[in-house]
OpenMM code with the backbone's topology and positions (N, CA, C; nanometers):
from openmm import Vec3, app, unit

residues = "MET TYR THR ILE SER LYS GLU PHE TYR PHE SER ALA SER HIS GLN LEU HIS GLY LEU ILE LYS ASP HIS PRO CYS GLY ARG ILE HIS GLY HIS ASN TYR THR LEU LYS VAL PHE LEU LYS GLY ASN LEU ASN PRO GLU GLY PHE VAL GLN ASP TYR SER ASP LEU LYS PRO ILE SER ASP TRP ILE ASP GLN THR LEU ASP HIS ARG HIS LEU ASN GLU VAL PHE ASN PHE GLN THR SER VAL GLU ASN ILE SER LYS TYR VAL TYR ASP LEU PHE LYS PRO GLN PHE PRO LEU LEU PHE ALA VAL GLU MET SER GLU THR PRO LYS THR ASN CYS ARG TYR GLU GLU".split()
positions = [
    Vec3(13.8342, 15.2617, 10.6244),
    Vec3(13.7610, 15.3203, 10.5133),
    Vec3(13.7624, 15.2201, 10.3979),
    Vec3(13.6463, 15.1990, 10.3373),
    Vec3(13.6306, 15.1045, 10.2279),
    Vec3(13.5866, 15.1777, 10.1018),
    Vec3(13.6233, 15.1213, 9.9879),
    Vec3(13.5750, 15.1697, 9.8587),
    Vec3(13.5072, 15.0534, 9.7888),
    Vec3(13.3855, 15.0763, 9.7430),
    Vec3(13.3148, 14.9755, 9.6639),
    Vec3(13.2821, 15.0358, 9.5278),
    Vec3(13.2541, 14.9496, 9.4319),
    Vec3(13.2164, 14.9975, 9.2987),
    Vec3(13.1135, 14.9038, 9.2382),
    Vec3(13.0403, 14.9579, 9.1444),
    Vec3(12.9425, 14.8781, 9.0700),
    Vec3(12.9440, 14.9267, 8.9259),
    Vec3(12.9415, 14.8300, 8.8335),
    Vec3(12.9417, 14.8612, 8.6912),
    Vec3(12.8018, 14.8458, 8.6331),
    Vec3(12.7732, 14.9339, 8.5378),
    Vec3(12.6485, 14.9308, 8.4623),
    Vec3(12.6858, 14.9377, 8.3147),
    Vec3(12.6027, 14.8784, 8.2314),
    Vec3(12.6322, 14.8727, 8.0880),
    Vec3(12.5130, 14.9238, 8.0081),
    Vec3(12.5443, 14.9931, 7.8979),
    Vec3(12.4388, 15.0347, 7.8061),
    Vec3(12.4994, 15.0585, 7.6688),
    Vec3(12.4145, 15.0541, 7.5697),
    Vec3(12.4548, 15.0813, 7.4319),
    Vec3(12.3819, 15.2054, 7.3850),
    Vec3(12.4543, 15.2922, 7.3168),
    Vec3(12.3937, 15.4171, 7.2694),
    Vec3(12.4773, 15.4739, 7.1556),
    Vec3(12.4150, 15.5648, 7.0822),
    Vec3(12.4865, 15.6369, 6.9772),
    Vec3(12.5058, 15.7817, 7.0208),
    Vec3(12.6002, 15.8469, 6.9543),
    Vec3(12.6189, 15.9904, 6.9742),
    Vec3(12.7010, 16.0457, 6.8594),
    Vec3(12.7163, 16.1763, 6.8591),
    Vec3(12.7954, 16.2454, 6.7592),
    Vec3(12.8597, 16.3643, 6.8289),
    Vec3(12.9916, 16.3754, 6.8167),
    Vec3(13.0620, 16.4882, 6.8767),
    Vec3(13.0737, 16.5999, 6.7744),
    Vec3(13.0491, 16.7196, 6.8199),
    Vec3(13.0490, 16.8366, 6.7305),
    Vec3(13.1743, 16.9204, 6.7525),
    Vec3(13.2107, 16.9975, 6.6505),
    Vec3(13.3233, 17.0897, 6.6615),
    Vec3(13.4587, 17.0264, 6.6388),
    Vec3(13.4615, 16.9066, 6.5870),
    Vec3(13.5886, 16.8381, 6.5620),
    Vec3(13.6392, 16.8725, 6.4223),
    Vec3(13.7652, 16.8403, 6.3957),
    Vec3(13.8196, 16.8663, 6.2630),
    Vec3(13.7431, 16.7855, 6.1586),
    Vec3(13.7431, 16.8377, 6.0376),
    Vec3(13.6727, 16.7704, 5.9283),
    Vec3(13.7221, 16.6265, 5.9142),
    Vec3(13.6291, 16.5354, 5.8930),
    Vec3(13.6557, 16.3930, 5.8737),
    Vec3(13.7004, 16.3198, 6.0009),
    Vec3(13.6909, 16.3834, 6.1160),
    Vec3(13.7195, 16.3119, 6.2410),
    Vec3(13.6125, 16.2047, 6.2576),
    Vec3(13.6479, 16.0787, 6.2843),
    Vec3(13.5476, 15.9719, 6.2907),
    Vec3(13.4400, 15.9953, 6.3977),
    Vec3(13.4736, 16.0650, 6.5050),
    Vec3(13.3744, 16.0882, 6.6109),
    Vec3(13.2771, 16.2000, 6.5751),
    Vec3(13.3035, 16.2688, 6.4653),
    Vec3(13.2109, 16.3707, 6.4176),
    Vec3(13.0912, 16.3108, 6.3442),
    Vec3(13.1013, 16.1838, 6.3106),
    Vec3(12.9894, 16.1128, 6.2480),
    Vec3(12.9067, 16.0454, 6.3573),
    Vec3(12.7815, 16.0202, 6.3289),
    Vec3(12.7002, 15.9441, 6.4231),
    Vec3(12.7589, 15.8033, 6.4333),
    Vec3(12.7817, 15.7603, 6.5554),
    Vec3(12.8396, 15.6285, 6.5795),
    Vec3(12.7925, 15.5809, 6.7163),
    Vec3(12.8188, 15.4553, 6.7468),
    Vec3(12.7706, 15.3986, 6.8726),
    Vec3(12.8803, 15.3318, 6.9523),
    Vec3(12.8483, 15.3100, 7.0788),
    Vec3(12.9402, 15.2435, 7.1707),
    Vec3(12.8623, 15.1500, 7.2621),
    Vec3(12.9321, 15.0546, 7.3152),
    Vec3(12.8843, 14.9751, 7.4276),
    Vec3(12.9540, 15.0326, 7.5505),
    Vec3(12.8823, 15.1167, 7.6212),
    Vec3(12.9396, 15.1926, 7.7325),
    Vec3(12.9443, 15.1099, 7.8600),
    Vec3(13.0438, 15.1408, 7.9426),
    Vec3(13.0507, 15.0931, 8.0804),
    Vec3(13.0508, 15.2167, 8.1693),
    Vec3(12.9622, 15.2176, 8.2665),
    Vec3(12.9570, 15.3252, 8.3639),
    Vec3(12.9778, 15.2624, 8.5009),
    Vec3(13.0758, 15.3114, 8.5741),
    Vec3(13.1121, 15.2524, 8.7025),
    Vec3(13.1048, 15.3610, 8.8095),
    Vec3(13.0351, 15.3311, 8.9184),
    Vec3(13.0257, 15.4251, 9.0292),
    Vec3(13.1095, 15.3726, 9.1459),
    Vec3(13.1704, 15.4641, 9.2185),
    Vec3(13.2541, 15.4320, 9.3333),
    Vec3(13.1974, 15.5015, 9.4567),
    Vec3(13.1827, 15.4254, 9.5646),
    Vec3(13.1361, 15.4797, 9.6916),
    Vec3(13.2410, 15.4490, 9.7976),
    Vec3(13.2606, 15.5447, 9.8880),
    Vec3(13.3628, 15.5298, 9.9908),
    Vec3(13.3005, 15.5572, 10.1262),
    Vec3(13.3292, 15.4697, 10.2235),
    Vec3(13.2789, 15.4916, 10.3578),
    Vec3(13.3170, 15.3782, 10.4505),
    Vec3(13.2691, 15.3885, 10.5702),
    Vec3(13.2880, 15.2833, 10.6696),
    Vec3(13.1736, 15.1841, 10.6595),
    Vec3(13.1888, 15.0714, 10.7253),
    Vec3(13.0836, 14.9707, 10.7231),
    Vec3(12.9647, 15.0162, 10.8073),
    Vec3(12.8453, 14.9914, 10.7541),
    Vec3(12.7244, 15.0189, 10.8308),
    Vec3(12.6962, 14.8983, 10.9222),
    Vec3(12.5938, 14.9054, 11.0064),
    Vec3(12.5667, 14.7931, 11.0990),
    Vec3(12.5417, 14.6593, 11.0292),
    Vec3(12.4965, 14.6621, 10.9042),
    Vec3(12.4724, 14.5372, 10.8306),
    Vec3(12.6009, 14.4807, 10.7700),
    Vec3(12.7124, 14.5554, 10.7798),
    Vec3(12.8391, 14.5080, 10.7258),
    Vec3(12.8685, 14.5531, 10.5842),
    Vec3(12.7956, 14.6542, 10.5360),
    Vec3(12.8156, 14.7073, 10.4007),
    Vec3(12.8618, 14.8521, 10.4075),
    Vec3(12.9312, 14.8965, 10.3037),
    Vec3(12.9470, 15.0403, 10.2811),
    Vec3(12.8125, 15.0923, 10.2321),
    Vec3(12.7580, 15.0252, 10.1326),
    Vec3(12.6255, 15.0548, 10.0762),
    Vec3(12.5760, 14.9229, 10.0183),
    Vec3(12.4564, 14.8878, 10.0461),
    Vec3(12.3988, 14.7669, 9.9872),
    Vec3(12.3898, 14.7900, 9.8362),
    Vec3(12.4459, 14.7003, 9.7578),
    Vec3(12.4441, 14.7161, 9.6119),
    Vec3(12.3018, 14.7277, 9.5574),
    Vec3(12.2069, 14.6636, 9.6232),
    Vec3(12.0690, 14.6727, 9.5739),
    Vec3(12.0131, 14.8143, 9.5892),
    Vec3(12.0722, 14.8957, 9.6775),
    Vec3(12.0302, 15.0357, 9.6915),
    Vec3(12.0615, 15.1173, 9.5668),
    Vec3(12.1515, 15.0670, 9.4825),
    Vec3(12.1938, 15.1400, 9.3635),
    Vec3(12.1002, 15.1181, 9.2450),
    Vec3(11.9913, 15.0492, 9.2668),
    Vec3(11.8950, 15.0228, 9.1592),
    Vec3(11.8462, 15.1501, 9.0894),
    Vec3(11.8277, 15.2638, 9.1596),
    Vec3(11.7874, 15.3846, 9.0875),
    Vec3(11.8856, 15.4261, 8.9776),
    Vec3(12.0130, 15.3970, 8.9967),
    Vec3(12.1104, 15.4281, 8.8916),
    Vec3(12.0874, 15.3362, 8.7723),
    Vec3(12.0718, 15.2079, 8.7989),
    Vec3(12.0454, 15.1113, 8.6926),
    Vec3(11.9167, 15.1461, 8.6179),
    Vec3(11.8129, 15.1796, 8.6927),
    Vec3(11.6850, 15.2157, 8.6293),
    Vec3(11.7001, 15.3384, 8.5415),
    Vec3(11.7707, 15.4395, 8.5908),
    Vec3(11.7897, 15.5627, 8.5136),
    Vec3(11.8664, 15.5336, 8.3843),
    Vec3(11.9716, 15.4517, 8.3934),
    Vec3(12.0487, 15.4161, 8.2746),
    Vec3(11.9598, 15.3434, 8.1744),
    Vec3(11.8844, 15.2445, 8.2218),
    Vec3(11.7978, 15.1673, 8.1323),
    Vec3(11.6914, 15.2540, 8.0668),
    Vec3(11.6339, 15.3451, 8.1417),
    Vec3(11.5236, 15.4271, 8.0901),
    Vec3(11.5704, 15.5492, 8.0115),
    Vec3(11.6890, 15.6005, 8.0416),
    Vec3(11.7313, 15.7281, 7.9840),
    Vec3(11.8413, 15.7144, 7.8798),
    Vec3(11.9325, 15.6197, 7.8982),
    Vec3(12.0505, 15.6125, 7.8116),
    Vec3(12.0531, 15.4928, 7.7169),
    Vec3(12.0048, 15.3787, 7.7620),
    Vec3(12.0216, 15.2569, 7.6829),
    Vec3(11.9447, 15.2638, 7.5520),
    Vec3(12.0154, 15.2334, 7.4438),
    Vec3(11.9605, 15.2333, 7.3086),
    Vec3(11.8964, 15.3671, 7.2722),
    Vec3(11.9663, 15.4740, 7.3094),
    Vec3(11.9244, 15.6109, 7.2768),
    Vec3(12.0355, 15.6787, 7.1981),
    Vec3(11.9979, 15.7893, 7.1343),
    Vec3(12.0953, 15.8785, 7.0724),
    Vec3(12.1243, 15.9860, 7.1764),
    Vec3(12.2440, 15.9847, 7.2333),
    Vec3(12.2752, 16.0685, 7.3495),
    Vec3(12.2646, 16.2176, 7.3202),
    Vec3(12.2808, 16.2571, 7.1941),
    Vec3(12.2637, 16.3985, 7.1593),
    Vec3(12.1193, 16.4439, 7.1774),
    Vec3(12.0254, 16.3503, 7.1790),
    Vec3(11.8857, 16.3846, 7.2042),
    Vec3(11.8526, 16.3785, 7.3534),
    Vec3(11.9406, 16.3213, 7.4335),
    Vec3(11.9204, 16.3103, 7.5781),
    Vec3(11.9802, 16.4309, 7.6498),
    Vec3(12.1002, 16.4711, 7.6081),
    Vec3(12.1737, 16.5775, 7.6758),
    Vec3(12.1825, 16.7016, 7.5880),
    Vec3(12.1931, 16.8169, 7.6516),
    Vec3(12.2075, 16.9419, 7.5766),
    Vec3(12.3514, 16.9931, 7.5860),
    Vec3(12.4468, 16.8998, 7.5909),
    Vec3(12.5885, 16.9344, 7.5936),
    Vec3(12.6645, 16.8336, 7.5085),
    Vec3(12.7911, 16.8621, 7.4817),
    Vec3(12.8768, 16.7710, 7.4055),
    Vec3(12.8801, 16.6358, 7.4780),
    Vec3(12.8467, 16.5304, 7.4077),
    Vec3(12.8256, 16.3994, 7.4706),
    Vec3(12.9550, 16.3180, 7.4837),
    Vec3(13.0576, 16.3820, 7.5346),
    Vec3(13.1831, 16.3118, 7.5641),
    Vec3(13.1681, 16.2362, 7.6955),
    Vec3(13.2514, 16.1343, 7.7155),
    Vec3(13.2456, 16.0616, 7.8426),
    Vec3(13.2834, 16.1526, 7.9591),
    Vec3(13.3656, 16.2526, 7.9335),
    Vec3(13.4006, 16.3476, 8.0386),
    Vec3(13.2763, 16.4209, 8.0885),
    Vec3(13.1995, 16.4754, 7.9963),
    Vec3(13.0795, 16.5512, 8.0341),
    Vec3(12.9719, 16.4617, 8.0952),
    Vec3(12.9537, 16.3437, 8.0396),
    Vec3(12.8499, 16.2538, 8.0919),
    Vec3(12.8894, 16.2020, 8.2308),
    Vec3(13.0161, 16.1738, 8.2527),
    Vec3(13.0613, 16.1281, 8.3852),
    Vec3(13.0289, 16.2311, 8.4922),
    Vec3(13.0584, 16.3572, 8.4654),
    Vec3(13.0288, 16.4625, 8.5631),
    Vec3(12.8787, 16.4771, 8.5826),
    Vec3(12.8025, 16.4694, 8.4748),
    Vec3(12.6571, 16.4796, 8.4845),
    Vec3(12.6011, 16.3708, 8.5762),
    Vec3(12.6451, 16.2475, 8.5558),
    Vec3(12.5965, 16.1348, 8.6375),
    Vec3(12.6363, 16.1553, 8.7836),
    Vec3(12.7583, 16.1993, 8.8066),
    Vec3(12.8029, 16.2257, 8.9438),
    Vec3(12.7117, 16.3307, 9.0089),
    Vec3(12.6924, 16.4416, 8.9411),
    Vec3(12.6084, 16.5496, 8.9958),
    Vec3(12.4642, 16.5050, 9.0167),
    Vec3(12.4140, 16.4204, 8.9283),
    Vec3(12.2763, 16.3725, 8.9375),
    Vec3(12.2556, 16.2833, 9.0602),
    Vec3(12.3502, 16.1947, 9.0869),
    Vec3(12.3300, 16.0943, 9.1921),
    Vec3(12.3988, 16.1248, 9.3259),
    Vec3(12.4863, 16.2224, 9.3306),
    Vec3(12.5541, 16.2553, 9.4562),
    Vec3(12.4545, 16.2897, 9.5684),
    Vec3(12.3494, 16.3687, 9.5426),
    Vec3(12.2546, 16.3980, 9.6518),
    Vec3(12.1864, 16.2728, 9.7078),
    Vec3(12.1590, 16.1764, 9.6237),
    Vec3(12.0911, 16.0536, 9.6665),
    Vec3(12.1879, 15.9548, 9.7324),
    Vec3(12.3141, 15.9600, 9.6916),
    Vec3(12.4149, 15.8666, 9.7422),
    Vec3(12.5347, 15.9471, 9.7942),
    Vec3(12.5275, 15.9948, 9.9173),
    Vec3(12.6344, 16.0802, 9.9715),
    Vec3(12.7724, 16.0151, 9.9731),
    Vec3(12.7786, 15.8824, 9.9730),
    Vec3(12.9080, 15.8135, 9.9729),
    Vec3(12.9706, 15.8060, 9.8338),
    Vec3(12.8966, 15.8473, 9.7308),
    Vec3(12.9485, 15.8484, 9.5936),
    Vec3(13.0659, 15.9460, 9.5873),
    Vec3(13.1790, 15.8985, 9.5375),
    Vec3(13.2919, 15.9901, 9.5256),
    Vec3(13.3539, 15.9916, 9.3864),
    Vec3(13.3150, 15.8985, 9.2984),
    Vec3(13.3695, 15.8998, 9.1628),
    Vec3(13.2760, 15.8260, 9.0688),
    Vec3(13.2801, 15.8689, 8.9438),
    Vec3(13.2097, 15.8011, 8.8348),
    Vec3(13.3116, 15.7820, 8.7236),
    Vec3(13.3175, 15.6605, 8.6744),
    Vec3(13.4083, 15.6268, 8.5657),
    Vec3(13.3251, 15.5778, 8.4491),
    Vec3(13.3608, 15.6207, 8.3300),
    Vec3(13.2826, 15.5833, 8.2126),
    Vec3(13.3771, 15.5532, 8.0979),
    Vec3(13.3444, 15.4485, 8.0213),
    Vec3(13.4262, 15.4150, 7.9048),
    Vec3(13.3373, 15.3884, 7.7849),
    Vec3(13.3910, 15.4242, 7.6696),
    Vec3(13.3244, 15.3959, 7.5419),
    Vec3(13.3791, 15.2673, 7.4809),
    Vec3(13.5041, 15.2398, 7.5102),
    Vec3(13.5719, 15.1213, 7.4578),
    Vec3(13.6505, 15.0577, 7.5720),
    Vec3(13.6928, 14.9338, 7.5570),
    Vec3(13.7729, 14.8702, 7.6624),
    Vec3(13.9072, 14.9401, 7.6875),
    Vec3(13.9525, 15.0227, 7.5923),
    Vec3(14.0841, 15.0854, 7.6046),
    Vec3(14.0806, 15.2309, 7.6498),
    Vec3(13.9625, 15.2899, 7.6608),
    Vec3(13.9546, 15.4316, 7.6965),
    Vec3(13.8537, 15.4513, 7.8082),
    Vec3(13.8836, 15.5417, 7.8999),
    Vec3(13.7843, 15.5756, 8.0021),
    Vec3(13.8146, 15.7111, 8.0624),
    Vec3(13.7168, 15.7611, 8.1339),
    Vec3(13.7279, 15.8867, 8.2064),
    Vec3(13.6785, 15.8606, 8.3477),
    Vec3(13.7461, 15.9182, 8.4441),
    Vec3(13.7052, 15.9088, 8.5838),
    Vec3(13.6833, 16.0499, 8.6345),
    Vec3(13.5617, 16.0776, 8.6825),
    Vec3(13.5319, 16.2083, 8.7413),
    Vec3(13.5231, 16.1943, 8.8920),
    Vec3(13.5975, 16.2784, 8.9617),
    Vec3(13.5891, 16.2905, 9.1070),
    Vec3(13.5736, 16.4386, 9.1378),
    Vec3(13.4903, 16.4691, 9.2375),
    Vec3(13.4732, 16.6091, 9.2725),
    Vec3(13.6009, 16.6621, 9.3352),
] * unit.nanometer
topology = app.Topology()
chain = topology.addChain("A")
for resn in residues:
    res = topology.addResidue(resn, chain)
    for name in ("N", "CA", "C"):
        topology.addAtom(name, app.Element.getBySymbol(name[0]), res)
């Protein structure tokens, strides 16, 4: 059994609601996000778990939907990395059955990993 991963990058702004007064994340702010997908499986006849070029729909979706956007206008939920990680997993799991985790970070020091 093999595990492969691919990273995608985008920049976006967001604002978290319901936080204590003066919490810095309660203000509109931006991040340079990293979104990483993990696929697990055996090798196919070509010698891959999944050809990385097959993941282009994820890259296209990120570029068209998330990059340089205000995430509160994209999603109708609290735009935490926890919620977005699960959303991305649920969105792409039907197309990529070997997908087993999505990891997302706002900064180099923080991240969330969602696994079903």
